[in-house]
C-alpha positions in Angstrom: 13.8 9.0 -1.9 11.5 7.9 0.9 13.0 7.5 4.4 10.2 5.1 5.6 10.9 1.5 6.3 10.5 -0.8 3.3 7.4 -3.0 3.4 7.3 -4.4 -0.1 9.5 -5.0 -3.1 8.7 -3.6 -6.5 9.8 -5.5 -9.7 9.3 -4.4 -13.3 9.2 -6.5 -16.4 9.3 -4.1 -19.4 8.8 -6.7 -22.0 5.6 -8.0 -20.3 4.5 -4.6 -19.2 4.0 -5.9 -15.7 4.8 -4.6 -12.3 4.8 -6.9 -9.2 4.6 -5.9 -5.6 6.0 -8.7 -3.4 6.2 -9.1 0.3 9.4 -7.9 1.9 12.1 -10.6 2.0 10.6 -12.6 -0.9 13.2 -11.4 -3.5 15.7 -9.7 -1.3 19.0 -9.6 -3.2 17.9 -9.9 -6.9 18.9 -7.2 -9.3 16.1 -4.9 -10.4 14.2 -5.2 -7.2 13.3 -2.0 -5.5 12.3 -1.7 -1.8 9.3 0.6 -1.2 7.4 1.7 1.9 3.8 0.6 2.5 2.4 4.0 1.6 4.1 4.1 -1.8 3.3 0.5 -2.5 -0.4 1.1 -1.7 -0.6 4.2 -3.9 1.4 2.8 -6.8 -0.1 3.4 -10.2 1.3 1.9 -13.4 1.2 3.3 -16.9 -1.8 2.7 -19.1 -1.5 -0.7 -20.8 0.6 -2.1 -17.9 -0.6 -4.6 -15.3 0.0 -4.3 -11.6 0.2 -7.7 -9.7 0.1 -7.2 -5.9 1.4 -10.5 -4.5 1.6 -9.2 -0.9 -0.4 -11.2 1.6 -3.7 -9.7 2.5 -3.9 -8.2 6.0 -5.3 -10.5 8.6 -8.3 -8.9 10.3 -8.1 -8.4 14.0 -11.1 -9.7 15.9 -12.0 -7.5 18.9 -13.5 -9.4 21.7 -16.0 -8.0 24.1 -14.6 -7.4 27.6 -15.4 -10.1 30.1 -16.9 -8.9 33.4 -16.7 -10.9 36.5 -20.0 -11.4 38.3 
């Protein structure tokens, strides 16, 4: 078991052979929902013939601004 903070929820549908990764808080108290840390979510691989659907929001790029120098 991983001791890192959960950053996503993992949900399986065996009949559909589908695995979903949802953002944390989206499916909090449902049965069959597994909290996973970001590292495990990012490295998740599903069995051959299964589909992985990552529904987590894409990271927002941080724009770095150039320093402003007073003249």
